[in-house]
N, C-alpha and C positions, 0 to 999 in steps of 0.2 A: 253559716257556720264555717269556720276555718280549721283545718286540721294541722297536726304537727308536721306533716310532710312539707307544707309551705314554710312553716317556721324554721324548719331545719335547713332551708336553702341559705339563710344568712348565718345560722349557728349550727353547723353540722354535728357538734357534740351533743346537741339536745335531743336528737332523734333516737328512740329506742323502740324496736319492734318487740313487744312482749310475746306475742304469738305470731308466728309467720307460717305461711303456706310453704310446704316443701316443694321447691321448684327444681331447676337444673342444678347440678352439683358444682359446676364451675371448676376453676383451678384452685388448688390449695396453696401452691407456692407460685411466686411470680419471678420473672426474669429481673435480675438486678443489673443496672447499668453502671453502678459505682465501681470503684477500685477495690482490689483485694479479694475478689470473688471469682476464681477461675472457672468454677463449675457453672456459673451463671444462674444459680438458684439461690434465692434469699434464704437466710436462716430463720427468718421470722415465720411464726405459725400464723396462718390466715384463717379466721373463722368465717365460714359461709353461713347463709341463712339456714340451710338444712342442719348443719352442725349445731348451730345455736338452738334450734328447735329441739334436737335430741338432748342437748345440754340442759335446757330448762325443764324438759319432761322428766328426766332422770332425777334432777335435784328436787323437783316438786314431789316425786314419789318418795325420795329419801327423807324429805322433811315430814311427810305423812307417816312414815315408818318410825319416826322418832330419832333419826340420825342427825338431827340438828338441835342439840341440847340448848344452845344459846344463840349467839349471833353468827356462828360459824358451823360448817359441816364437819362431820367426822372424816378422818382420812379414808375410811372404807368407801364413803360416798364419792369422794374426789377420785379415788382409784377406779371406781365403777364407771364414772363418766369418761375418764381417760381411756379405759379399755373399750368402751362402747364406741367412742369416736374413732379410735384407731382401727377397730375391726370393721365397722360399718362403712367408713370412708377411705380405707386403705391409706392412712397417713400415720405418721408417728406423733401421737399426741401424748405428751408427758403430763404428770400431775402439776408441774409448774405452769403449763399452758392453761390448765383448768383453773388453777388458783388465780392466775393473772386475769383471766377472762371473768371470773366471778367478781374480782375486785372492780373491773371495768363496769360490769352490769350493775353492781351496787352503787357506784358513783353516778352512773346515768340515771338510776332510779331516784337517787337523792335529788338530782336536778329536776326530774319530772315532778316529784312531790313538792319541791319548792315552787315550780311554775303553777301547779294545781292550786296551791295555797294563795296565789296572788289574786287580787280582785279582777273579775272579768273573765277568768279562765274556768272551764268546766272539764268534765270527763265523760266521754262517750263509752259506756261499758260494752256495747256491742262491737264497736270498732277498736276498742282498747287504745284510745288516743285522746290527747288533749284537744279541746275545742275552745274557740273564742270568736267574737265578732270582728269585723274588719277594723273598726276603730281601735280596739284593744291591741290587735296585732300590729297595726301601724305605729301606735304609741310605744309599744314594747320594742319593736325593731329600731325605731328612731333613738330611744334611750340607750339600747345596747350599742348601736352604731356610734353614738356620740361618746359613750364611755370608752369604746375601743379607740376612737380617734384621739382622745385626750392622753392616752398612754404614751 
């Protein structure tokens, strides 16, 4: 069996950890070496694994409460996530950060669903990851690599 961690080495955008273990907190902002930033701190908000874990837990709870009437969450839910991330991790998390990350997670989930639908790929429900045999992996990587080279 081959897991998605190996697949992500050639296609980093395909990896998504649905459930993560809460580990070290890490840094939330990174030093920026580019021009125009005198403070040396990036303006980008960086999501860590523990932040994403809280993000997913709260949104799961909000969906169970009925705060997701269609394909989007109510603003109350988005605000709750932003407040929880800000207070728990001592960062400034705005609703825009939550909305952008939700869009990223949805896009990654669509990729995962597409891969799961392909012949030769499976899903390990215990590990929450895509699985496949070595031949399927090699064929998929070669196809993706050839498509990328033709561009």
